[in-house]
Every structure is written in C-alpha cells, then in structure tokens.
BAROZA-959299 format. One record per atom (N, C-alpha, C): residue number from 1; atom name; z negated, x, y. Coordinates in pm, 1 decimal. Each point is the difference from the previous one (the first is absolute). Layout:
<sites>
nr; atom; zz; xx; yy
NUM; CA; Z; X; Y .
...
</sites>
This chain:
<sites>
nr; atom; zz; xx; yy
1; N; -2502.5; -3520.3; 5044.6 .
1; CA; -4.9; -8.8; -143.1 .
1; C; 75.9; -124.8; -43.7 .
2; N; 82.4; 14.3; -104.9 .
2; CA; 79.8; -109.8; -53.2 .
2; C; -52.9; -36.2; -138.4 .
3; N; -31.7; -127.3; -16.6 .
3; CA; -46.7; -47.4; -130.0 .
3; C; 114.9; -69.1; -72.9 .
4; N; 16.3; 35.2; -121.9 .
4; CA; 106.2; -61.1; -80.9 .
4; C; -64.1; -64.1; -122.2 .
5; N; 24.6; -124.0; -15.1 .
5; CA; -55.3; -70.6; -115.2 .
5; C; 116.7; -59.3; -78.2 .
6; N; 12.2; 45.0; -119.7 .
6; CA; 111.5; -46.4; -83.0 .
6; C; -53.7; -43.9; -135.8 .
7; N; 66.8; -93.0; -57.5 .
7; CA; -34.1; -39.6; -135.9 .
7; C; 127.6; -41.3; -71.5 .
8; N; -6.1; 13.8; -127.7 .
8; CA; 113.7; -36.0; -83.2 .
8; C; -54.0; -76.1; -119.1 .
9; N; 57.2; -112.7; -28.8 .
9; CA; -39.2; -76.7; -117.9 .
9; C; 125.2; -57.1; -63.6 .
10; N; -9.2; -19.6; -129.5 .
10; CA; 112.6; -57.7; -70.4 .
10; C; -50.7; -73.4; -123.3 .
11; N; 83.5; -87.2; -51.0 .
11; CA; -28.7; -73.5; -122.1 .
11; C; 113.4; 26.4; -97.4 .
12; N; -33.6; -3.2; -126.3 .
12; CA; 104.3; 15.0; -100.3 .
12; C; -27.9; -93.8; -116.1 .
13; N; 103.4; -29.9; -73.0 .
13; CA; -14.4; -85.5; -117.2 .
13; C; 81.5; 62.2; -111.9 .
14; N; -62.1; 10.8; -115.2 .
14; CA; 64.1; 56.8; -116.8 .
14; C; 65.8; -111.2; -79.2 .
15; N; 124.6; 18.9; -33.0 .
15; CA; 71.2; -95.7; -82.8 .
15; C; 29.6; 65.6; -133.6 .
16; N; -39.1; -67.1; -106.1 .
16; CA; 25.6; 51.9; -134.3 .
16; C; 141.1; -37.6; -44.1 .
17; N; 55.0; 80.3; -91.6 .
17; CA; 126.4; -35.4; -63.0 .
17; C; -20.9; -127.5; -81.1 .
18; N; 108.2; -64.5; -36.1 .
18; CA; -6.9; -123.4; -78.3 .
18; C; -80.5; 22.3; -127.4 .
19; N; -84.4; -94.4; -33.5 .
19; CA; -81.7; -1.6; -121.6 .
19; C; -115.1; 100.5; 0.3 .
20; N; -30.2; 61.4; 113.5 .
20; CA; -115.1; 89.7; 13.6 .
20; C; -97.4; -61.5; 99.8 .
21; N; -129.0; 9.9; -31.8 .
21; CA; -102.6; -66.2; 79.9 .
21; C; -120.0; 91.2; 20.8 .
22; N; -93.2; -43.3; 80.2 .
22; CA; -127.8; 61.8; 38.0 .
22; C; 19.2; 81.6; 126.9 .
23; N; -109.9; 47.8; 53.3 .
23; CA; 5.7; 71.1; 128.4 .
23; C; 76.3; 131.4; -9.6 .
24; N; 9.1; 56.9; -121.2 .
24; CA; 75.2; 124.9; -14.8 .
24; C; 123.4; -15.9; -89.4 .
25; N; 40.0; -124.3; -24.5 .
25; CA; 121.1; -31.9; -77.5 .
25; C; -3.0; 57.2; -141.5 .
26; N; -118.1; 9.2; -60.6 .
26; CA; -12.2; 61.0; -131.3 .
26; C; -0.9; -100.2; -115.8 .
27; N; -0.6; -129.5; 31.4 .
27; CA; -4.9; -102.1; -105.7 .
27; C; 139.6; -58.3; -18.3 .
28; N; 52.0; 11.5; -121.2 .
28; CA; 132.3; -52.3; -33.2 .
28; C; -15.4; -131.6; -73.3 .
29; N; 67.9; -102.9; 45.1 .
29; CA; -6.7; -131.7; -62.8 .
29; C; 131.0; -73.9; 25.6 .
30; N; 59.0; -51.2; -107.0 .
30; CA; 121.2; -81.0; 12.9 .
30; C; -33.2; -139.3; -51.8 .
31; N; 9.2; -98.4; 84.8 .
31; CA; -29.8; -137.7; -40.0 .
31; C; 93.5; -41.9; -112.7 .
32; N; -48.8; -88.8; -85.5 .
32; CA; 77.7; -41.9; -115.3 .
32; C; -23.5; -148.0; -24.8 .
33; N; 99.8; -65.6; -54.3 .
33; CA; -14.3; -140.9; -37.1 .
33; C; 86.9; -28.0; -122.1 .
34; N; -27.9; 72.4; -108.3 .
34; CA; 73.2; -19.3; -124.6 .
34; C; -99.4; -9.5; -114.5 .
35; N; 41.5; -63.6; -109.4 .
35; CA; -87.4; -9.9; -116.8 .
35; C; -21.5; 136.0; -64.7 .
36; N; 92.1; 90.6; 15.8 .
36; CA; -12.2; 133.0; -59.4 .
36; C; -88.4; 90.2; 85.8 .
37; N; 23.9; 4.2; 129.1 .
37; CA; -71.6; 91.4; 88.5 .
37; C; -126.5; -56.0; 62.1 .
38; N; -16.6; -130.7; -2.0 .
38; CA; -117.3; -60.8; 59.7 .
38; C; 34.6; -87.8; 118.4 .
39; N; -102.4; -68.3; 50.1 .
39; CA; 17.6; -92.0; 112.8 .
39; C; -103.9; 37.6; 105.3 .
40; N; 35.4; 88.4; 91.1 .
40; CA; -94.7; 46.6; 100.5 .
40; C; 71.2; 45.6; 126.6 .
41; N; -78.3; 6.4; 105.9 .
41; CA; 46.8; 55.9; 127.0 .
41; C; -86.9; 121.0; 32.2 .
42; N; 35.7; 71.4; 104.2 .
42; CA; -76.7; 116.1; 44.1 .
42; C; -62.4; -32.0; 135.2 .
43; N; -129.1; 24.4; 13.6 .
43; CA; -66.2; -22.3; 128.2 .
43; C; 68.0; 87.3; 105.0 .
44; N; 41.1; -57.5; 113.8 .
44; CA; 75.6; 76.0; 99.7 .
44; C; -77.3; 113.9; 66.1 .
45; N; -131.6; 0.0; -9.1 .
45; CA; -79.6; 107.5; 59.9 .
45; C; -39.9; 104.0; -104.0 .
46; N; -58.8; -46.3; -110.1 .
46; CA; -55.7; 92.5; -99.4 .
46; C; 94.5; 33.1; -114.1 .
47; N; 94.3; -90.7; -28.7 .
47; CA; 87.4; 18.9; -114.8 .
47; C; -60.4; -49.0; -129.9 .
48; N; -120.0; -57.0; 6.1 .
48; CA; -62.7; -53.7; -120.3 .
48; C; 82.6; -115.2; -55.0 .
49; N; 5.3; -7.4; -132.5 .
49; CA; 74.4; -106.5; -66.2 .
49; C; -77.1; -130.7; 10.4 .
50; N; 70.1; -106.9; 36.6 .
50; CA; -57.5; -133.6; 9.4 .
50; C; 83.2; -92.4; -87.4 .
51; N; -64.4; -63.3; -96.4 .
51; CA; 71.1; -92.4; -87.7 .
51; C; 57.4; -115.7; 82.1 .
52; N; 120.0; -41.5; -38.9 .
52; CA; 59.9; -115.3; 67.3 .
52; C; -76.9; -126.0; -40.7 .
53; N; -1.5; -101.6; 87.3 .
53; CA; -71.8; -124.1; -32.4 .
53; C; 47.4; -57.4; -133.7 .
54; N; -95.4; -42.8; -80.3 .
54; CA; 33.1; -59.2; -128.7 .
54; C; 13.0; 99.9; -113.3 .
55; N; -21.1; 129.4; 27.3 .
55; CA; 8.1; 100.5; -105.8 .
55; C; -135.7; 65.6; -18.6 .
56; N; -17.1; 67.3; -111.1 .
56; CA; -125.8; 65.7; -31.6 .
56; C; 20.5; 150.6; -10.6 .
57; N; -102.1; 75.5; 35.8 .
57; CA; 6.6; 144.4; -14.9 .
57; C; -17.6; 36.7; -147.1 .
58; N; 38.4; 122.6; -37.3 .
58; CA; -17.9; 46.9; -137.8 .
58; C; -147.4; -5.2; -40.0 .
59; N; -89.3; 30.9; 93.2 .
59; CA; -143.6; -2.8; -29.5 .
59; C; -45.8; -140.8; -37.0 .
60; N; 45.6; -99.1; 72.3 .
60; CA; -38.4; -138.7; -27.6 .
60; C; 57.4; -43.5; -134.4 .
61; N; 125.6; 33.5; -25.3 .
61; CA; 62.5; -37.4; -127.0 .
61; C; -75.5; 64.6; -115.8 .
62; N; -37.3; 127.3; 12.7 .
62; CA; -73.9; 69.7; -105.6 .
62; C; -132.8; -69.9; -27.6 .
63; N; -69.8; -42.5; 104.5 .
63; CA; -127.9; -69.3; -17.3 .
63; C; 19.0; -135.3; -69.2 .
64; N; 109.4; -69.1; 31.3 .
64; CA; 25.1; -130.3; -61.1 .
64; C; 33.3; 12.5; -148.1 .
65; N; 57.7; 112.8; -40.0 .
65; CA; 40.0; 19.6; -138.7 .
65; C; -114.9; 47.7; -88.5 .
66; N; -115.0; 32.7; 57.9 .
66; CA; -114.5; 46.4; -79.4 .
66; C; -60.0; -111.3; -81.7 .
</sites>
C-alpha cells in the first residue's frame, strides 16, 4: 500500500486601483489640500477622510458657527 500525502497552500494580496480603499476596494477617496476642495488625506486602509493637521472638519466648523 502506498500512502500519498499532499497539501497545497497559497497566499494572495488584493491591490486596489489608485484612490480606492477598503478590503473590497469599494471606497473612493482622493486626498486634497486646497481651500476650495478641503485639506484632508485618505486613510490608506479604510479610505476614511482625515483632516490635515491644523484644519477643522465641516462638522467642527458648523458647531463653532452656532
């Protein structure tokens, strides 16, 4: 009797196109640093917008204007 033991394993990594983020590349975000478009970056994993240091989010500005 001949015993054969085989296994196969592999790893893969998904790369999103530029400006797309998240595990399924469904979040679109383009970093900006202009007075017209805003001052923010995109989190490299989630794509969530992060205000650049020294700037305020629209929510914070709205609260300050109340």
